[in-house]
Residue, then its C-alpha position, 0 to 999 in steps of 0.5 A: m726664822d720665817v720657816l719656824i714662824a710659819i710652822r708655829d702659825s700652822g700649829q693648830t692644823l699642821p699636826k692633823d696634816v702630818a697625821i693624815t699623810f702618815l696614815e696614808t703612807f702607812f696603809g699604802l705601805v701595808l697594802a704594798t707589802a701584802f700585795s707584793l708578798t702575795l705576788a712573789l709567792a705566786f712567782y715562787f710556785s710558778w715561773p709562767i706566772e712570773d713571765v706573764l705578770m712581771p712585765y706588767a709590774v715593771a710597766l706600772k713602775s715606769i709610769p710617772v707618779v704625777a701621771m697616775a695621781p690625777l687619774l686616781v683623783i678622778w676615779t676615787g675622789n679627794g678622799i684618802v683612798g686614792k692617796i693610799v692606792l698611789a702610796s702602795i703603787v709607788s712602794f710596791f715594786p721595790l718590795l716585790i723585788g725584795f721578796r722575789d729575790g729573797l725567796h730565791s737567795k739560798p745557796i745552791e748547796l742548800d738547794h740540793v739539801a732541800q730537794v733531798w730533805a723535803k719533796s714538798k715545795l711548801r715545806v721548803l718555803l716555810n722552813i728555808d726560803l721564807p726565813l732566808s728572804i726576810p733580810s732582802a725584804l727588810s732592805a727593800l722596806k727601807i727603800a719602800a717606806p720613803l717612796s710610799l710617803v712620796g706617793a701619798v704627798v704627790a696624790e695630795f698635790s692632785g686633790a686633797n683637803s688636808g695633808l702635807g701635800h695640801v699644805v705645800i700646794i696651797a703655800a705655792y699658790r699663795a707664794d708663801v715661801a716660808l710655809l712652802f719651806a716649812g711643808v717641805i721640811v716636815v715632809s723630809l723629817l717624816g721621810i727620815l722618821m719612816f726610814q729610821v723606823a724601817v731600819a729599827a724594824e730590820v735590826a730588831t727582826l734580824k736580832a730576833m732571828r740571830m742574824s746580822r745586818a750588813d752596814 
């Protein structure tokens, strides 16, 4: 009951906080998707590029989120840019692996046919490998979407004037347990929503491609 009261009392500011965190999460996810697809395509066309850059991608994934957040605040300030960047960093690696593995997922028999059918690797990419990579990429998106939210919220912990992370950290400083639980619950609901949107996108895309989702 106290949590519901806290949500009600925050009714004027909470929608704005939800919207800000959602925008940070969404744009971070878009940025991560674009960058991971670009890097995966570079890996696809050049194994040496993968050998050089993949260790850096793994190293970036290995850095604790709470260690990166303060650095981004120092470099970018308390604005939305740092939150978007951290959201994209956190969600980047699963998408990279999804695209990278998907682009190399065709059966060996189909690979032999592709080598006979097209001398151009670009033609094979556009007609075979890229379509075949979509299920793997969509599965990675289901993981990356909630992770992007985590990145945005953690960035807000380190410095923000609004957002759900700001709500949670202020509630913690004030020892307002009801508001703290309210903030955590709203973050969890937003994470569930983003996961379900990713699932819906997967189902719709695979249906359009006349493919099925493995449950």
